C-alpha positions as a LaTeX table, in Angstrom:
\begin{tabular}{lrrr}
\hline
Residue & $x$ (\AA) & $y$ (\AA) & $z$ (\AA) \\
\hline
Met1 & $-29.68$ & $-12.88$ & $-8.57$ \\
Lys2 & $-30.01$ & $-13.95$ & $-4.95$ \\
Thr3 & $-28.74$ & $-17.46$ & $-5.79$ \\
Val4 & $-25.71$ & $-16.00$ & $-7.59$ \\
Lys5 & $-25.01$ & $-13.71$ & $-4.65$ \\
Glu6 & $-25.24$ & $-16.56$ & $-2.16$ \\
Gly7 & $-22.93$ & $-18.62$ & $-4.37$ \\
Glu8 & $-20.32$ & $-15.88$ & $-4.39$ \\
Val9 & $-20.50$ & $-15.61$ & $-0.60$ \\
Arg10 & $-20.12$ & $-19.38$ & $-0.16$ \\
Arg11 & $-17.15$ & $-19.50$ & $-2.54$ \\
Arg12 & $-15.53$ & $-16.62$ & $-0.66$ \\
Glu13 & $-16.05$ & $-18.42$ & 2.67 \\
Ile14 & $-14.23$ & $-21.47$ & 1.31 \\
Leu15 & $-11.32$ & $-19.34$ & 0.10 \\
Val16 & $-11.00$ & $-17.44$ & 3.38 \\
Ala17 & $-11.08$ & $-20.65$ & 5.42 \\
Ala18 & $-8.59$ & $-22.38$ & 3.11 \\
Arg19 & $-6.17$ & $-19.46$ & 3.21 \\
Glu20 & $-6.19$ & $-19.45$ & 7.00 \\
Leu21 & $-5.64$ & $-23.22$ & 7.12 \\
Phe22 & $-2.86$ & $-23.16$ & 4.52 \\
Val23 & $-1.11$ & $-20.54$ & 6.63 \\
Ser24 & $-1.65$ & $-22.17$ & 10.05 \\
Lys25 & $-1.27$ & $-25.86$ & 9.12 \\
Gly26 & 0.58 & $-25.67$ & 5.82 \\
Tyr27 & $-0.76$ & $-26.50$ & 2.38 \\
Glu28 & 0.35 & $-30.12$ & 2.35 \\
Gln29 & $-1.01$ & $-30.78$ & 5.84 \\
Thr30 & $-4.43$ & $-29.28$ & 5.07 \\
Ser31 & $-7.05$ & $-31.61$ & 3.65 \\
Val32 & $-10.33$ & $-30.87$ & 1.93 \\
Asn33 & $-12.04$ & $-32.29$ & 5.02 \\
Asp34 & $-10.28$ & $-29.67$ & 7.16 \\
Ile35 & $-11.76$ & $-26.95$ & 4.98 \\
Leu36 & $-15.21$ & $-28.57$ & 5.13 \\
Lys37 & $-15.15$ & $-28.56$ & 8.94 \\
Val38 & $-14.27$ & $-24.87$ & 9.18 \\
Val39 & $-16.86$ & $-23.72$ & 6.64 \\
Asp40 & $-19.38$ & $-26.36$ & 7.82 \\
Ile41 & $-20.41$ & $-27.57$ & 4.38 \\
Ala42 & $-20.87$ & $-30.93$ & 2.69 \\
Lys43 & $-18.18$ & $-32.35$ & 0.41 \\
Gly44 & $-20.51$ & $-32.00$ & $-2.56$ \\
Thr45 & $-20.86$ & $-28.28$ & $-1.90$ \\
Phe46 & $-17.07$ & $-27.88$ & $-1.92$ \\
Tyr47 & $-16.71$ & $-29.74$ & $-5.21$ \\
Tyr48 & $-19.46$ & $-27.61$ & $-6.73$ \\
Tyr49 & $-17.11$ & $-24.61$ & $-6.47$ \\
Phe50 & $-13.66$ & $-26.24$ & $-6.68$ \\
Ser51 & $-12.47$ & $-29.45$ & $-8.28$ \\
Ser52 & $-9.52$ & $-29.89$ & $-5.89$ \\
Lys53 & $-7.44$ & $-28.38$ & $-3.11$ \\
Glu54 & $-4.95$ & $-27.21$ & $-5.74$ \\
Glu55 & $-7.69$ & $-25.24$ & $-7.51$ \\
Val56 & $-8.44$ & $-23.51$ & $-4.21$ \\
Leu57 & $-4.79$ & $-22.49$ & $-3.93$ \\
Glu58 & $-4.89$ & $-21.22$ & $-7.51$ \\
Ala59 & $-7.89$ & $-19.05$ & $-6.63$ \\
Ile60 & $-6.08$ & $-17.73$ & $-3.55$ \\
Ile61 & $-3.07$ & $-16.79$ & $-5.70$ \\
Leu62 & $-5.35$ & $-14.88$ & $-8.08$ \\
Asp63 & $-6.83$ & $-13.11$ & $-5.06$ \\
Ile64 & $-3.33$ & $-12.14$ & $-3.92$ \\
Val65 & $-2.62$ & $-10.65$ & $-7.36$ \\
Glu66 & $-5.87$ & $-8.66$ & $-7.24$ \\
Glu67 & $-5.21$ & $-7.40$ & $-3.72$ \\
Gly68 & $-1.73$ & $-6.23$ & $-4.75$ \\
Ala69 & $-3.08$ & $-4.49$ & $-7.86$ \\
Arg70 & $-5.66$ & $-2.59$ & $-5.80$ \\
Arg71 & $-2.96$ & $-1.44$ & $-3.38$ \\
Ala72 & $-0.91$ & $-0.30$ & $-6.38$ \\
Glu73 & $-3.87$ & 1.63 & $-7.79$ \\
Asn74 & $-4.35$ & 3.41 & $-4.47$ \\
Val75 & $-0.66$ & 4.35 & $-4.35$ \\
Leu76 & $-0.82$ & 5.81 & $-7.87$ \\
Lys77 & $-3.77$ & 8.03 & $-6.92$ \\
Asp78 & $-1.64$ & 10.08 & $-4.52$ \\
Lys79 & $-0.48$ & 12.90 & $-6.78$ \\
Ser80 & 1.45 & 14.52 & $-3.92$ \\
Val81 & 4.13 & 11.83 & $-4.37$ \\
Pro82 & 6.59 & 12.33 & $-7.28$ \\
Leu83 & 5.70 & 10.26 & $-10.33$ \\
Val84 & 8.80 & 8.04 & $-10.32$ \\
Asn85 & 8.39 & 7.29 & $-6.61$ \\
Arg86 & 4.72 & 6.47 & $-7.12$ \\
Ile87 & 5.50 & 3.96 & $-9.86$ \\
Met88 & 8.12 & 2.14 & $-7.79$ \\
Met89 & 5.92 & 2.21 & $-4.68$ \\
Ala90 & 3.09 & 0.74 & $-6.76$ \\
Ile91 & 5.36 & $-2.08$ & $-7.92$ \\
Met92 & 6.39 & $-2.78$ & $-4.34$ \\
Ala93 & 2.76 & $-2.67$ & $-3.16$ \\
Gln94 & 2.18 & $-6.08$ & $-4.75$ \\
Thr95 & 3.94 & $-7.77$ & $-1.84$ \\
Pro96 & 1.26 & $-9.70$ & 0.11 \\
Glu97 & 0.49 & $-8.09$ & 3.45 \\
Phe98 & $-1.64$ & $-10.65$ & 5.26 \\
Glu99 & $-0.26$ & $-12.68$ & 8.16 \\
Gly100 & 1.28 & $-15.90$ & 6.93 \\
Ser101 & 1.70 & $-14.74$ & 3.34 \\
Asp102 & 5.25 & $-16.11$ & 3.31 \\
Glu103 & 3.85 & $-19.62$ & 3.68 \\
Ile104 & 1.64 & $-19.15$ & 0.61 \\
Lys105 & 4.58 & $-17.72$ & $-1.37$ \\
Glu106 & 6.82 & $-20.59$ & $-0.30$ \\
Glu107 & 4.30 & $-23.11$ & $-1.58$ \\
Met108 & 3.94 & $-21.25$ & $-4.86$ \\
His109 & 7.70 & $-21.09$ & $-5.47$ \\
Lys110 & 8.39 & $-24.78$ & $-4.86$ \\
Val111 & 9.95 & $-26.53$ & $-7.85$ \\
Glu112 & 7.10 & $-29.03$ & $-8.01$ \\
Asn113 & 4.59 & $-26.20$ & $-8.20$ \\
Thr114 & 5.83 & $-24.50$ & $-11.37$ \\
Lys115 & 2.22 & $-24.41$ & $-12.59$ \\
Leu116 & 1.32 & $-22.13$ & $-9.69$ \\
Glu117 & 4.34 & $-19.91$ & $-10.34$ \\
Arg118 & 3.35 & $-19.52$ & $-13.99$ \\
Leu119 & $-0.23$ & $-18.81$ & $-12.95$ \\
Tyr120 & 0.94 & $-16.01$ & $-10.66$ \\
Leu121 & 3.25 & $-14.50$ & $-13.27$ \\
Arg122 & 0.62 & $-14.51$ & $-16.01$ \\
Ala123 & $-2.03$ & $-13.04$ & $-13.73$ \\
Met124 & 0.34 & $-10.46$ & $-12.26$ \\
Leu125 & 1.55 & $-9.23$ & $-15.66$ \\
Lys126 & $-1.97$ & $-9.13$ & $-17.09$ \\
Arg127 & $-3.32$ & $-7.18$ & $-14.11$ \\
Met128 & $-0.38$ & $-4.91$ & $-13.27$ \\
Thr129 & 0.86 & $-3.88$ & $-16.72$ \\
Pro130 & $-2.25$ & $-1.78$ & $-17.54$ \\
Val131 & $-2.14$ & $-0.28$ & $-14.02$ \\
Leu132 & 1.40 & 1.00 & $-14.63$ \\
Glu133 & 0.98 & 2.00 & $-18.28$ \\
Glu134 & $-0.84$ & 5.25 & $-17.52$ \\
Pro135 & 1.79 & 6.71 & $-15.15$ \\
Val136 & 4.63 & 5.52 & $-17.41$ \\
Leu137 & 3.02 & 7.19 & $-20.44$ \\
Glu138 & 2.58 & 10.31 & $-18.31$ \\
Gly139 & 6.32 & 10.19 & $-17.58$ \\
Ile140 & 7.07 & 9.98 & $-21.30$ \\
Glu141 & 4.82 & 12.97 & $-22.02$ \\
Arg142 & 6.54 & 14.97 & $-19.27$ \\
Asp143 & 9.98 & 14.05 & $-20.70$ \\
Ile144 & 10.90 & 12.15 & $-17.51$ \\
Phe145 & 11.11 & 8.77 & $-19.26$ \\
His146 & 12.57 & 7.95 & $-22.65$ \\
Met147 & 11.82 & 4.54 & $-24.14$ \\
Glu148 & 10.51 & 2.93 & $-27.30$ \\
Tyr149 & 8.48 & 0.12 & $-25.81$ \\
Pro150 & 6.67 & 1.23 & $-22.62$ \\
Thr151 & 4.47 & $-1.86$ & $-22.26$ \\
Glu152 & 7.36 & $-4.26$ & $-22.68$ \\
Cys153 & 9.48 & $-2.13$ & $-20.36$ \\
Ile154 & 6.87 & $-2.45$ & $-17.60$ \\
Glu155 & 6.66 & $-6.21$ & $-18.14$ \\
Ser156 & 10.46 & $-6.50$ & $-17.90$ \\
Ile157 & 10.62 & $-4.49$ & $-14.66$ \\
Leu158 & 7.83 & $-6.54$ & $-13.08$ \\
Leu159 & 9.48 & $-9.81$ & $-14.06$ \\
Leu160 & 12.95 & $-8.70$ & $-12.97$ \\
Gly161 & 11.71 & $-7.52$ & $-9.59$ \\
His162 & 9.77 & $-10.73$ & $-9.04$ \\
Met163 & 12.66 & $-13.01$ & $-9.96$ \\
Met164 & 15.22 & $-11.08$ & $-7.94$ \\
Phe165 & 13.33 & $-10.43$ & $-4.73$ \\
Asp166 & 10.18 & $-12.58$ & $-4.49$ \\
Cys167 & 11.30 & $-16.05$ & $-5.56$ \\
Asp168 & 14.52 & $-16.33$ & $-3.56$ \\
Val169 & 15.95 & $-18.38$ & $-6.43$ \\
Phe170 & 19.41 & $-16.95$ & $-5.81$ \\
Glu171 & 19.42 & $-17.60$ & $-2.05$ \\
Trp172 & 21.36 & $-14.43$ & $-1.36$ \\
Lys173 & 22.71 & $-13.61$ & 2.08 \\
Met174 & 21.43 & $-10.49$ & 3.85 \\
Glu175 & 24.69 & $-8.66$ & 3.17 \\
Asp176 & 24.17 & $-9.18$ & $-0.58$ \\
Tyr177 & 20.92 & $-7.22$ & $-0.73$ \\
Pro178 & 22.18 & $-3.60$ & $-0.68$ \\
Lys179 & 24.23 & $-4.18$ & $-3.83$ \\
Lys180 & 21.48 & $-6.22$ & $-5.52$ \\
Ile181 & 18.85 & $-3.58$ & $-4.78$ \\
Lys182 & 21.08 & $-0.77$ & $-6.02$ \\
Ala183 & 21.79 & $-2.73$ & $-9.21$ \\
Phe184 & 18.07 & $-3.38$ & $-9.69$ \\
Leu185 & 17.24 & 0.31 & $-9.36$ \\
Cys186 & 20.11 & 1.24 & $-11.69$ \\
Asn187 & 18.78 & $-1.17$ & $-14.32$ \\
Val188 & 15.24 & 0.16 & $-13.89$ \\
Glu189 & 16.56 & 3.68 & $-14.52$ \\
Lys190 & 18.10 & 2.49 & $-17.78$ \\
Met191 & 14.93 & 0.71 & $-18.87$ \\
Leu192 & 12.80 & 3.76 & $-18.11$ \\
Gly193 & 15.32 & 6.05 & $-19.75$ \\
Thr194 & 15.39 & 8.41 & $-16.79$ \\
Lys195 & 18.42 & 10.22 & $-15.42$ \\
Glu196 & 21.12 & 8.40 & $-13.49$ \\
Gly197 & 20.56 & 8.36 & $-9.74$ \\
Glu198 & 16.84 & 9.20 & $-10.08$ \\
Leu199 & 15.86 & 6.15 & $-8.03$ \\
Asn200 & 18.55 & 6.31 & $-5.34$ \\
Val201 & 16.05 & 7.85 & $-2.92$ \\
Leu202 & 14.02 & 4.64 & $-3.17$ \\
Met203 & 16.75 & 2.69 & $-1.39$ \\
Asn204 & 15.03 & 3.81 & 1.82 \\
Met205 & 11.91 & 1.90 & 0.79 \\
Phe206 & 14.01 & $-1.26$ & 0.78 \\
Gly207 & 15.43 & $-0.42$ & 4.19 \\
Gln208 & 18.80 & 0.48 & 2.70 \\
Lys209 & 20.90 & 3.64 & 2.68 \\
Pro210 & 21.16 & 5.41 & $-0.72$ \\
\hline
\end{tabular}
């Protein structure tokens, strides 16, 4: 057990060092040797845990998904917040919060890194869909939501939000966002089957006026 524990610690040290280097130097500019120097390990030790620098980035992306899911779970525990607000806040809680997270996201969304983008999407849907299913089913029981396919509805909302606001595939200007956010919330209302205008209050979460 001690060997397993020490292995987990060593692997975590590599990931922490790599994340900091990817953020400070950039992914392309960081070499395996750079990581070795920070963690102070031999090359063989690195390759015992990871087969390549890309595999390290993949592990970091999975960590980001897990961190976001845990934040979402904490948000959903606060029963003092209305159910609909909690669900949307949980979805928004996936946004990485560590310094330099934009650099990691930029690397993931590059055209040549479609494998990383797919990895994130698969992991995010697998982890977040069950997290959101319970509150959505609660909303159905309380006659707040009306839908036939709750699981698929959650998946659609997660994917839509990711494509519209995380990937920057549309390259919108700042003045475009109020309308895009309002349209997103309007479409979410329709998917959830809740009353019109139910999510207008959430415009404040996006830094916009309802």
